C-alpha positions in Angstrom: 84.2 -10.9 40.8 84.7 -8.0 43.1 85.9 -7.0 47.2 83.5 -5.8 49.6 85.7 -4.6 52.6 83.6 -4.0 55.6 83.9 -4.1 59.5 82.2 -7.4 59.1 85.3 -8.7 57.0 86.6 -8.6 53.3 84.3 -10.6 50.9 85.0 -11.9 47.6 81.5 -11.4 45.8 80.1 -11.8 41.8 76.6 -11.9 40.6 75.0 -15.0 39.3 75.7 -16.2 37.0 79.1 -15.1 36.8 80.0 -13.4 33.3 84.0 -12.4 33.3 82.6 -9.6 31.2 80.1 -8.6 33.3 80.6 -4.8 34.1 78.3 -4.5 37.1 79.1 -5.2 41.0 77.3 -8.1 42.8 77.1 -5.2 45.6 77.0 -1.2 46.0 77.4 1.8 48.2 74.0 1.2 49.8 74.8 -2.2 50.9 78.4 -1.0 52.1 76.4 2.1 54.2 74.0 -0.2 55.6 76.4 -2.9 57.0 78.8 0.4 58.2 75.9 1.4 60.0 75.2 -1.8 62.0 78.4 -1.9 63.6 79.0 2.3 64.1 80.0 2.8 67.6 78.6 6.7 67.7 75.2 4.9 67.2 75.6 2.0 69.0 76.5 -1.5 67.0 72.8 -3.0 66.4 72.0 -6.1 68.6 72.5 -9.5 66.1 71.8 -11.9 68.3 68.4 -12.3 67.9 66.5 -13.1 64.4 68.0 -11.5 61.9 66.1 -10.9 58.2 67.2 -9.5 54.8 64.6 -8.7 52.5 65.4 -8.1 48.8 69.4 -8.7 49.1 70.6 -8.4 45.2 73.3 -10.6 45.1 73.6 -12.1 48.4 76.2 -9.3 49.6 74.3 -8.4 52.8 73.6 -11.7 53.8 77.4 -13.0 53.0 78.9 -10.1 55.2 76.4 -11.2 57.9 76.8 -15.1 57.6 78.3 -15.0 61.5 74.9 -13.9 62.6 72.9 -16.7 60.5 70.3 -14.4 59.2 67.0 -15.4 57.1 66.9 -14.3 53.4 64.2 -13.5 51.7 64.3 -12.8 48.1 61.8 -13.2 45.0 64.8 -13.8 42.7 66.4 -17.5 42.1 69.4 -15.7 40.8 69.9 -14.0 43.8 69.7 -17.0 46.0 72.1 -18.7 43.5 74.2 -15.8 43.9 73.7 -16.2 47.9 74.9 -19.7 47.6 77.7 -19.5 45.4 79.3 -16.2 47.6 79.1 -18.0 50.8 81.3 -21.0 49.2 83.5 -18.8 47.5 84.2 -17.4 50.7 84.4 -20.2 52.9 81.6 -19.6 55.1 78.7 -22.5 56.1 76.3 -23.1 53.3 73.7 -23.6 56.0 74.4 -19.9 57.6 71.9 -18.1 55.6 68.5 -19.6 55.5 67.1 -18.9 52.2 63.3 -18.3 51.7 61.8 -17.1 48.8 58.8 -14.1 48.6 56.5 -16.9 48.6 57.2 -18.5 51.7 55.8 -17.7 54.8 58.2 -15.5 56.8 59.9 -15.8 60.4 57.3 -15.9 63.2 59.5 -13.0 64.9 61.8 -11.1 63.6 64.4 -9.0 65.8 66.4 -7.1 62.8 65.0 -6.4 59.7 67.1 -5.3 56.8 65.5 -4.1 53.7 67.5 -3.9 50.2 65.0 -1.0 48.9 63.7 -2.8 45.5 62.9 -1.0 42.4 59.0 -2.3 42.8 57.0 -0.2 45.2 54.7 -3.1 44.9 56.9 -5.6 45.9 57.9 -3.4 49.2 54.5 -2.8 49.8 53.4 -6.8 49.9 56.8 -7.7 51.7 56.2 -5.2 54.4 52.5 -6.6 54.4 54.2 -10.0 55.0 56.4 -9.2 57.5 54.7 -6.6 59.6 52.7 -9.6 61.9 56.5 -10.5 63.0 58.0 -7.3 64.0 57.6 -6.3 67.8 58.2 -3.0 69.9 62.2 -3.6 69.8 62.4 -5.0 66.1 65.3 -2.6 64.7 64.1 -1.9 61.0 66.8 -0.2 58.6 66.4 0.3 54.8 68.6 0.9 52.2 68.9 2.3 49.0 70.6 4.7 46.6 68.8 8.0 46.8 67.8 8.0 43.3 65.8 4.3 44.7 64.1 6.1 47.6 61.3 8.5 47.1 58.5 9.9 49.5 56.3 7.4 48.3 58.4 4.4 49.5 58.8 6.4 53.0 55.2 6.6 53.1 55.0 3.0 52.9 57.5 2.4 55.6 55.3 5.0 57.7 51.9 3.3 56.7 52.5 -0.6 57.3 55.6 -0.3 59.7 55.5 2.9 61.8 57.3 6.4 62.0 60.1 6.5 59.6 63.1 9.0 59.2 65.7 8.8 56.7 70.0 9.3 57.1 71.7 11.9 55.2 73.6 10.3 52.5 76.4 9.1 51.5 78.4 8.4 48.3 74.3 8.6 46.7 73.2 6.1 49.2 70.5 6.6 51.9 69.3 4.7 55.2 65.6 4.3 56.2 64.9 3.9 59.9 61.5 2.9 61.1 60.2 1.9 64.7 57.2 -0.5 64.7 54.1 0.6 65.5 52.1 -2.5 67.1 48.9 -0.1 67.4 49.0 0.3 63.3 45.8 -1.1 61.5 47.0 -4.5 60.0 45.1 -4.2 56.5 45.8 -7.1 54.0 48.1 -7.1 51.1 46.4 -5.9 48.0 48.4 -8.2 46.0 47.8 -10.3 44.1 45.8 -8.1 41.6 43.3 -9.5 38.4 42.2 -7.8 35.5 40.5 -9.0 32.5 42.7 -8.8 29.3 41.6 -6.9 26.2 39.2 -8.1 24.0 41.3 -7.9 20.5 44.7 -9.8 21.6 43.6 -13.2 19.8 43.0 -16.8 22.1 44.1 -15.3 25.4 41.1 -12.1 24.9 38.8 -11.7 28.2 40.9 -14.1 30.4 42.1 -13.0 33.9 45.5 -12.2 34.3 47.0 -12.8 38.0 49.7 -11.1 39.1 51.8 -10.9 42.2 53.3 -7.4 43.4 56.1 -6.8 41.8 55.6 -8.6 38.3 56.4 -6.2 35.3 53.6 -3.9 34.2 51.3 -5.8 37.1 48.2 -3.5 36.6 47.5 -4.0 33.2 48.9 -5.5 29.8 52.0 -4.0 29.0 52.2 -2.8 25.4 55.0 -5.1 24.4 53.2 -8.4 25.0 50.1 -6.6 23.7 51.6 -6.4 20.2 53.5 -9.9 20.6 49.9 -11.5 21.4 48.7 -10.3 18.0 51.3 -12.4 16.1 51.8 -15.4 18.3 52.3 -18.8 15.7 49.7 -21.6 15.4 51.2 -24.7 15.5 49.7 -28.0 15.2 50.3 -31.3 16.6 52.2 -32.1 20.3 54.6 -29.7 20.4 56.3 -28.6 23.4 56.4 -25.0 23.9 58.3 -22.5 26.8 57.4 -18.9 27.8 60.4 -17.9 28.8 60.4 -15.2 31.3 56.9 -15.6 31.4 56.0 -12.5 34.1 52.1 -13.5 34.5 52.0 -15.9 31.7 49.3 -14.7 29.4 51.9 -15.5 26.3 52.1 -19.2 26.9 48.3 -19.2 28.1 47.6 -17.6 24.5 49.6 -20.6 23.3 48.0 -23.3 25.1 44.1 -22.1 23.8 45.7 -21.7 20.2 47.7 -25.0 20.0 45.4 -27.8 22.5 48.0 -30.6 22.6 50.9 -28.6 23.6 52.8 -29.1 26.6 53.8 -25.6 27.7 56.4 -24.6 30.5 56.2 -21.6 32.1 59.9 -19.9 33.4 60.8 -17.1 35.6 63.7 -16.4 37.7 61.0 -14.3 39.8 59.0 -16.6 42.6 55.9 -14.2 42.0 56.1 -14.3 38.4 55.7 -18.3 38.1 53.3 -18.2 40.8 51.3 -15.8 38.7 51.9 -17.6 35.5 50.4 -20.7 37.1 47.1 -18.8 38.8 46.4 -17.5 35.5 46.8 -20.7 33.5 44.3 -22.7 36.1 42.0 -19.8 35.5 41.9 -19.6 32.0 43.5 -22.6 30.4 40.9 -24.9 28.8 40.5 -28.7 30.6 43.3 -31.2 30.4 45.6 -28.5 29.0 49.1 -29.5 30.1 51.9 -27.1 31.6 54.7 -27.3 34.0 55.8 -24.3 36.0 59.5 -23.8 36.9 61.1 -21.0 38.6 65.1 -21.0 37.5 68.0 -19.8 35.7 66.3 -19.4 32.2 66.0 -23.0 30.4 69.0 -24.6 31.5 67.0 -26.9 33.5 65.4 -28.5 30.5 67.1 -31.1 28.4 69.2 -29.9 25.1 66.6 -30.1 22.0 63.5 -30.8 24.0 61.4 -27.6 22.7 60.0 -27.1 19.3 59.1 -23.3 20.2 60.3 -20.7 22.5 58.2 -17.2 23.1 60.4 -14.6 24.8 59.9 -10.8 26.0 63.0 -10.3 27.7 63.6 -8.0 30.2 66.3 -5.0 29.6 66.6 -3.9 33.1 68.9 -5.8 35.6 67.7 -3.8 38.7 68.3 -0.3 37.9 70.7 -0.8 35.2 69.9 -0.6 31.6 71.6 -4.3 30.1 71.3 -6.7 27.3 73.0 -9.2 29.1 69.8 -11.2 30.5 68.2 -11.4 26.6 71.6 -12.5 25.0 71.8 -15.3 28.1 67.8 -15.8 27.2 68.6 -16.6 23.4 71.7 -18.6 24.1 69.6 -20.4 26.4 66.9 -21.0 23.9 68.9 -22.1 21.4 70.5 -25.1 23.2 66.8 -26.0 24.5 65.2 -26.1 21.1 65.4 -29.1 18.7 66.5 -28.7 15.3 64.2 -26.7 13.5 62.5 -25.5 16.3 62.0 -21.4 16.8 62.7 -18.6 18.8 59.8 -15.7 18.7 60.9 -12.5 20.5 59.4 -9.6 21.1 61.5 -6.1 21.9 61.6 -2.1 21.7 62.3 -1.7 18.2 65.8 0.2 19.4 67.2 -2.7 21.2 68.4 -4.5 18.1 67.3 -7.5 19.2 68.0 -9.3 15.5 72.2 -8.6 15.5 72.5 -11.3 18.5 70.0 -13.3 17.2 71.8 -13.5 13.8 75.2 -14.2 15.9 73.5 -17.0 18.0 71.2 -18.6 15.4 72.8 -17.4 12.5 69.6 -16.4 11.2 67.0 -13.7 12.1 63.5 -12.5 10.0 61.2 -10.0 11.3 57.4 -11.1 11.8 55.4 -8.0 12.7 56.5 -4.5 13.7 55.4 -0.9 14.6 57.4 2.2 15.3 58.1 0.8 18.6 58.3 -2.8 18.7 59.4 -5.6 16.8 58.9 -9.2 16.8 61.5 -11.6 15.5 62.0 -14.8 14.4 64.6 -17.2 15.1 65.3 -20.6 13.5 68.1 -23.0 15.0 69.2 -25.0 11.9 
């Protein structure tokens, strides 16, 4: 947990799920810079009496600090939403002070102040600006924020193209603000997302099927090389096995498992609303008639009954926003062990240098290498 002191107050904040050993804060200089700007007497405080929308609030720092103004938070992250709820609670704030919308929900009809935490994914920013632009009016105040390394010329061009004339602030503590003025005469084009492509012909049962990718999904315009390698080495199981595609992204791993194992029931799980929507559309387009599947937005496998799965497939992320970390992978591995029955298996693909085998041996007591090449390795751990 860490403390953010702003003109709005002092707030105790934490990421979700909260880990005492987590070295990362729930806010950074970009969040603090934006909150200062909203009350800056030199530039004139921003009128927050209308509808305030906060897009991309990573761990709820902005929404929590602005809770008195009852903002609308728009996020693609289930974990960010849970963090917001937990941070409101730990600071004694009204749990209903923030309206929580996912990236798939319809945004408000009218937005008077739009605050954007610049995301890692330019595609996600593009899609969200397209979705929100109709709610802007001539008097809407639009302010983006991010660390200097997160804001590029392409970022500013998106604001210019979708919102209107755009400028940036000077940098403070390696953070920068973006100011955009809505131009209601700009042509309103639809978002180019979701993006669809045909899968390659040499990746097993899913070859030639269509992958659907909503904005912000990892490697949304092509099949990433790690998943491609994994698809060539997936296990085949007979009978009515229960399989989870953990961190499913666009769902091609789970779809391949369903095609190879017709009697299975596949659960697609991701903390991204866009990812689960992508997986559901990918599955509906490519799955055989009668195939059984569930689609779950959540914190890993915590919502599944312990001992309920036979097989978990996992291509874990090794970034949390801009930070490189294996914390998410370790949490996924631990959750998979709980959700698997005795004799159930976790299959993982990862970059060889990440050394996932050390974590799997500690969590499962065993780990074998199924396949490998100079860059990737497929690992198998059994719950005993």
